[in-house]
C-alpha positions as CSV (number, residue, x, y, z in Angstrom):
1,M,20.7,-14.6,-9.8
2,S,17.5,-15.9,-11.4
3,Q,15.9,-14.2,-14.3
4,P,13.2,-11.6,-13.4
5,K,9.7,-12.8,-14.0
6,R,7.3,-10.9,-16.3
7,T,3.7,-9.9,-15.7
8,P,1.0,-10.6,-18.3
9,L,1.4,-7.0,-19.5
10,Y,5.2,-7.1,-20.3
11,D,4.7,-7.1,-24.1
12,L,2.2,-4.3,-23.8
13,H,4.6,-2.2,-21.7
14,V,7.3,-2.6,-24.3
15,E,4.9,-1.7,-27.1
16,L,4.0,1.5,-25.2
17,G,7.6,2.5,-24.8
18,A,8.0,1.8,-21.1
19,R,11.5,1.9,-19.5
20,M,11.6,-1.5,-17.8
21,V,13.5,-2.2,-14.5
22,P,13.9,-5.1,-12.2
23,F,11.6,-4.8,-9.2
24,A,10.7,-7.4,-6.6
25,G,11.8,-10.2,-8.9
26,F,9.8,-8.9,-11.9
27,E,10.6,-6.7,-14.9
28,M,8.3,-3.7,-14.3
29,P,7.7,-0.4,-16.0
30,V,9.3,2.5,-14.0
31,Q,7.9,5.1,-16.5
32,F,6.3,5.6,-19.9
33,P,7.2,8.2,-22.5
34,L,5.0,10.7,-20.7
35,G,7.5,10.8,-17.8
36,V,7.2,10.4,-14.1
37,K,6.1,13.9,-13.2
38,K,3.4,14.1,-15.9
39,E,2.2,10.6,-15.1
40,H,1.9,11.7,-11.5
41,E,0.0,14.8,-12.4
42,H,-2.3,12.9,-14.8
43,T,-3.3,10.5,-12.1
44,R,-4.1,13.3,-9.7
45,Q,-6.1,15.2,-12.4
46,A,-7.7,12.4,-14.5
47,C,-7.0,8.7,-14.4
48,G,-4.0,6.4,-14.5
49,L,-3.7,2.6,-15.1
50,F,-1.1,0.7,-13.1
51,D,0.1,-2.8,-13.6
52,V,0.4,-4.4,-10.1
53,S,0.3,-8.0,-11.3
54,H,3.5,-8.6,-9.5
55,M,1.6,-8.6,-6.2
56,G,0.8,-12.0,-4.6
57,Q,-2.9,-13.0,-4.8
58,L,-4.0,-15.8,-2.5
59,L,-7.1,-17.6,-1.4
60,L,-7.4,-18.8,2.2
61,R,-9.8,-21.7,2.7
62,G,-10.8,-23.9,5.6
63,P,-13.0,-23.9,8.7
64,S,-13.5,-20.3,10.0
65,P,-10.8,-18.7,7.8
66,A,-11.2,-15.4,9.6
67,E,-10.5,-16.9,13.0
68,A,-7.5,-18.7,11.5
69,L,-6.0,-15.6,10.0
70,E,-6.5,-13.7,13.3
71,T,-3.8,-16.0,14.8
72,L,-1.3,-14.2,12.5
73,V,-2.5,-10.6,12.3
74,P,-3.8,-8.0,14.8
75,A,-6.6,-6.8,12.5
76,D,-10.3,-7.6,13.2
77,I,-10.9,-10.2,10.5
78,V,-13.8,-12.0,12.2
79,G,-15.8,-8.7,12.3
80,L,-15.1,-7.9,8.6
81,P,-18.4,-7.9,6.7
82,E,-18.7,-10.1,3.6
83,G,-17.8,-8.1,0.5
84,M,-15.5,-5.7,2.4
85,Q,-11.7,-5.4,2.4
86,R,-9.4,-4.5,5.3
87,Y,-5.7,-3.6,5.7
88,A,-3.7,-6.0,7.9
89,L,-0.2,-6.7,9.1
90,F,1.7,-9.9,9.6
91,T,3.7,-9.5,12.8
92,D,6.6,-11.5,14.4
93,E,7.1,-12.5,18.0
94,A,8.9,-9.3,18.7
95,G,6.1,-7.2,17.4
96,G,7.9,-6.3,14.2
97,I,6.1,-6.1,10.9
98,L,6.7,-9.0,8.4
99,D,4.5,-7.5,5.7
100,D,1.3,-5.5,5.1
101,L,-1.5,-6.9,3.1
102,M,-5.2,-6.5,2.1
103,V,-7.8,-9.0,3.2
104,V,-11.2,-9.5,1.6
105,N,-14.1,-11.4,3.2
106,A,-15.2,-13.4,0.1
107,G,-17.9,-15.4,2.0
108,D,-16.7,-18.9,2.6
109,H,-13.0,-17.9,2.1
110,L,-10.6,-15.0,2.3
111,Y,-8.9,-13.3,-0.6
112,L,-5.5,-11.9,0.3
113,V,-3.2,-9.5,-1.7
114,V,0.4,-9.4,-0.4
115,N,3.5,-7.5,-1.4
116,A,5.5,-8.8,-4.3
117,A,8.9,-8.8,-2.5
118,C,7.4,-10.7,0.4
119,R,5.0,-13.1,-1.4
120,D,7.1,-16.3,-1.1
121,Q,7.9,-15.7,2.6
122,D,4.3,-14.8,3.3
123,I,3.0,-17.9,1.7
124,A,5.5,-20.0,3.6
125,H,4.5,-18.2,6.8
126,L,0.8,-18.9,6.3
127,R,1.3,-22.5,5.4
128,E,3.6,-23.1,8.4
129,H,1.5,-21.3,11.0
130,L,-2.2,-21.5,10.0
131,P,-4.2,-23.9,12.1
132,E,-4.6,-27.4,10.7
133,G,-7.2,-27.9,8.0
134,H,-6.6,-24.5,6.3
135,E,-5.0,-24.2,2.9
136,I,-3.5,-21.4,0.8
137,E,-4.0,-21.3,-3.0
138,E,-1.6,-19.0,-5.0
139,L,-3.5,-17.5,-7.9
140,D,-2.2,-16.9,-11.4
141,R,-4.1,-13.6,-12.0
142,G,-3.3,-10.2,-13.3
143,L,-4.0,-7.1,-11.1
144,L,-4.7,-3.6,-12.5
145,A,-5.2,-0.4,-10.5
146,L,-7.3,2.3,-12.1
147,Q,-6.7,5.4,-10.1
148,G,-7.7,9.1,-10.1
149,P,-10.7,11.4,-9.9
150,R,-11.9,10.3,-13.3
151,A,-11.7,6.6,-12.5
152,A,-15.4,6.4,-11.6
153,D,-16.3,8.1,-14.9
154,V,-14.4,5.3,-16.8
155,M,-15.9,2.5,-14.7
156,A,-19.4,4.1,-15.1
157,R,-19.1,3.3,-18.9
158,L,-17.5,-0.1,-18.6
159,C,-18.9,-1.5,-15.4
160,P,-21.5,0.8,-13.8
161,E,-22.3,-1.7,-11.0
162,A,-18.8,-1.3,-9.6
163,C,-19.4,2.4,-9.2
164,E,-22.1,1.6,-6.5
165,M,-19.3,0.4,-4.2
166,V,-17.7,2.6,-1.6
167,F,-14.1,2.7,-0.4
168,M,-12.8,-0.7,0.6
169,Q,-15.8,-2.6,-0.8
170,H,-15.2,-5.6,-3.1
171,G,-17.4,-7.4,-5.7
172,L,-17.5,-9.7,-8.7
173,F,-18.4,-8.1,-12.0
174,E,-17.8,-8.3,-15.8
175,I,-16.1,-5.8,-18.1
176,D,-16.7,-6.5,-21.8
177,G,-17.6,-10.0,-20.9
178,I,-14.4,-10.6,-18.9
179,P,-15.0,-11.7,-15.3
180,V,-13.2,-9.5,-12.8
181,W,-12.9,-9.1,-9.1
182,V,-13.0,-5.4,-8.2
183,S,-12.3,-3.5,-5.0
184,R,-12.7,0.2,-4.6
185,S,-9.3,1.0,-3.2
186,G,-5.7,1.8,-4.3
187,Y,-2.3,3.1,-3.3
188,T,-2.4,6.7,-4.6
189,G,-4.7,8.6,-2.2
190,E,-7.3,8.9,-5.0
191,D,-10.6,7.3,-5.7
192,G,-10.0,4.2,-7.8
193,F,-10.5,0.5,-8.4
194,E,-8.2,-2.5,-8.2
195,I,-9.2,-5.1,-10.7
196,S,-8.1,-8.8,-10.5
197,V,-8.5,-10.7,-13.7
198,D,-7.5,-14.1,-15.1
199,G,-3.8,-13.9,-16.3
200,G,-4.7,-14.8,-19.9
201,Q,-7.3,-11.9,-20.1
202,T,-5.2,-9.2,-18.4
203,E,-3.8,-7.7,-21.6
204,A,-7.2,-7.5,-23.3
205,L,-8.6,-5.7,-20.2
206,A,-5.7,-3.3,-20.0
207,R,-6.1,-2.4,-23.7
208,R,-9.8,-1.8,-23.1
209,L,-9.2,0.5,-20.2
210,L,-6.4,2.4,-22.0
211,A,-8.7,3.0,-24.9
212,E,-10.8,5.3,-22.7
213,P,-9.8,9.0,-23.2
214,E,-9.0,9.7,-19.6
215,V,-6.7,6.8,-19.0
216,E,-2.9,6.8,-19.3
217,A,-0.4,4.0,-18.5
218,I,1.5,4.9,-15.3
219,G,4.8,3.4,-14.1
220,L,6.4,2.6,-10.7
221,G,8.0,6.0,-10.4
222,A,4.8,7.9,-10.3
223,R,3.2,5.2,-8.1
224,D,5.9,5.9,-5.5
225,S,5.5,9.7,-5.5
226,L,1.7,9.4,-5.4
227,R,1.7,7.0,-2.4
228,L,4.3,9.2,-0.6
229,E,2.1,12.3,-1.0
230,A,-0.8,10.1,0.3
231,G,1.3,9.2,3.4
232,L,1.1,5.5,2.7
233,C,3.8,3.1,3.9
234,L,6.1,1.1,1.6
235,Y,7.1,-2.2,3.1
236,G,10.9,-2.6,3.5
237,H,11.3,1.2,3.7
238,D,8.8,2.8,6.1
239,I,7.9,-0.4,7.9
240,D,9.8,-3.6,8.5
241,T,10.7,-6.1,11.2
242,T,12.3,-3.3,13.2
243,T,9.1,-1.3,13.5
244,L,6.1,-1.9,15.6
245,P,2.6,-0.9,14.4
246,V,2.0,1.9,17.0
247,E,5.3,3.7,16.4
248,A,4.6,3.4,12.7
249,G,1.4,5.3,13.1
250,L,-0.6,2.2,12.3
251,I,-2.5,1.7,15.5
252,W,-5.7,1.8,13.4
253,A,-4.6,-1.5,11.9
254,I,-5.0,-3.1,15.3
255,G,-8.7,-4.0,15.5
256,K,-10.5,-2.8,18.7
257,P,-11.6,-6.3,19.5
258,R,-7.9,-7.3,19.5
259,R,-6.7,-4.6,21.8
260,P,-6.5,-4.7,25.6
261,G,-10.0,-5.3,27.0
262,G,-11.4,-6.4,23.6
263,E,-13.3,-9.6,23.2
264,R,-10.5,-11.2,21.2
265,A,-7.5,-9.3,22.7
266,G,-4.1,-10.6,21.6
267,G,-3.7,-14.0,20.1
268,F,-1.3,-12.9,17.3
269,P,2.5,-13.0,17.1
270,G,4.1,-10.1,19.1
271,A,0.8,-9.3,20.9
272,E,2.6,-8.6,24.2
273,P,5.0,-5.8,23.0
274,I,2.4,-4.4,20.5
275,L,-0.5,-4.2,23.0
276,H,1.9,-2.8,25.6
277,Q,2.6,0.1,23.2
278,V,-1.1,0.5,22.6
279,A,-1.9,0.7,26.4
280,E,1.1,2.6,27.7
281,K,2.0,4.8,24.7
282,D,5.6,4.6,25.8
283,H,7.3,4.1,22.4
284,T,10.3,6.3,21.9
285,R,9.9,7.2,18.2
286,R,7.1,7.9,15.7
287,R,6.7,8.0,12.0
288,V,6.0,11.5,10.8
289,G,5.5,13.5,7.7
290,L,8.2,16.0,6.7
291,L,7.9,19.0,4.4
292,G,11.1,20.5,2.9
293,E,12.0,24.0,1.7
294,G,13.1,24.9,-1.8
295,R,13.1,22.1,-4.4
296,A,15.9,19.8,-3.3
297,P,14.4,16.4,-2.4
298,V,15.5,14.6,0.8
299,R,15.8,10.9,0.1
300,E,15.6,7.7,2.1
301,G,18.5,7.2,4.5
302,A,19.0,10.9,5.2
303,E,19.7,11.4,8.9
304,L,17.7,13.9,10.9
305,F,19.0,16.2,13.6
306,D,17.5,18.8,16.0
307,A,18.7,22.4,16.3
308,E,21.3,21.3,19.0
309,D,22.9,18.9,16.5
310,N,21.5,15.7,18.2
311,R,20.7,12.9,15.8
312,I,17.0,12.3,16.3
313,G,15.9,10.0,13.4
314,V,16.1,9.0,9.7
315,V,14.1,9.5,6.5
316,T,12.5,6.3,5.2
317,S,10.9,7.7,2.1
318,G,11.4,11.0,0.3
319,G,11.2,12.9,-2.9
320,F,9.7,15.9,-4.6
321,G,5.9,16.0,-4.3
322,P,4.6,17.3,-7.7
323,S,1.1,17.9,-6.3
324,V,2.4,19.6,-3.2
325,G,5.0,21.7,-5.0
326,Q,7.8,21.0,-2.5
327,P,9.9,18.2,-1.1
328,V,8.0,15.6,0.9
329,A,9.2,12.8,3.1
330,M,8.3,10.5,5.9
331,G,10.6,9.1,8.6
332,Y,11.0,8.3,12.2
333,V,11.9,10.9,14.9
334,T,12.1,10.8,18.7
335,I,8.8,11.5,20.4
336,A,10.2,14.9,21.7
337,N,10.5,16.0,18.0
338,A,7.3,14.5,16.6
339,E,4.9,17.3,17.2
340,V,3.5,19.0,14.1
341,G,5.3,22.2,13.4
342,T,8.7,21.1,14.8
343,T,11.7,22.0,12.7
344,V,14.2,19.3,12.1
345,Y,17.3,19.2,9.8
346,A,18.1,16.5,7.2
347,E,21.7,15.9,6.2
348,V,22.0,15.9,2.4
349,R,25.5,15.8,0.9
350,G,27.1,17.4,3.9
351,K,24.4,20.2,4.3
352,R,21.6,20.4,6.8
353,L,18.3,21.2,5.2
354,P,15.4,22.3,7.3
355,M,12.2,20.3,7.3
356,T,8.9,20.8,9.1
357,V,7.1,17.9,10.9
358,S,3.7,17.9,9.1
359,R,0.5,16.0,9.1
360,M,-0.1,13.2,6.6
361,P,-1.4,12.8,4.1
362,F,0.2,15.7,2.3
363,V,-2.8,15.8,-0.2
364,T,-6.5,15.6,0.5
365,P,-7.6,12.0,-0.1
366,G,-10.2,11.4,-2.8
367,Y,-11.5,8.0,-1.4
368,Y,-15.2,7.6,-2.2
369,R,-17.2,6.9,0.9
370,G,-20.7,7.4,-0.5
371,K,-22.9,10.4,-0.9
């Protein structure tokens, strides 16, 4: 086993009293002295700062980089305006999901952010399959996520120009003289900003942000409960190579020009099975939200049953939702049991706990889309 890598904020995390754990090949803070529940609540009520420097940051250059990337993803990249960001999926020939990623149209090139656990395989996938003449540059940059309803108040003091952006917009700015790339996005369901910064300046920027009264350092534990309440998938848990985008509830990630009848339909790995599901809607299962009763959380891997004791699915993410005040989960169930309001039963330590199929997200999103 190789030694875990460290982000540019490792020393700061230790200084702040973080409990460090191995995660996706890195030593990462799972929580700070505030504790997971209070970190979660603080992010929902004020503003949290997350170290997401373990994510892979890449530049894609070459002739028509958007057209090149469309050979590997079903998203509409060609139609992505400059300065905007879009969610995308790498798919395989069977239609399964290799990873999910964010793509920014940065003018003459694309800026990609891929999952930490998949970064090496994603880079290899891109280099092997991109059309000739395109190159991938792996960046040595920190990545910070400033999330919560007070995030814009903080940025208004430090970088007011960034507050003019709307959800999924991206721009180049400075904070205290430090050049930064900022997108108005995040993984919590709240308004917020993801800030890419040179690796050597990451700690200085983090300390500057943490000096603001609204901001607390937040670890991976609260990041997971926040994204679960927001109904957002975690790769390797809620989506993987065994799931196709439509059954995962990600049909919106398949650009309309890439769908049947679109001007650039298909042309990506797994197009035939994926577009068949789009057109025929004949998939046999669906990712759904689940609300539990009482306070006992239902975790990943719990099997789901119907009232007649038939196994109908499995939980892929689950825990207690501090903002919801009850157990929340997501998972896959058969189409017959996927209607909102359906009662299903999760098996937890030999007991069957009732859960109700529910809409996601479980909390009202706070994304800023303009006035």
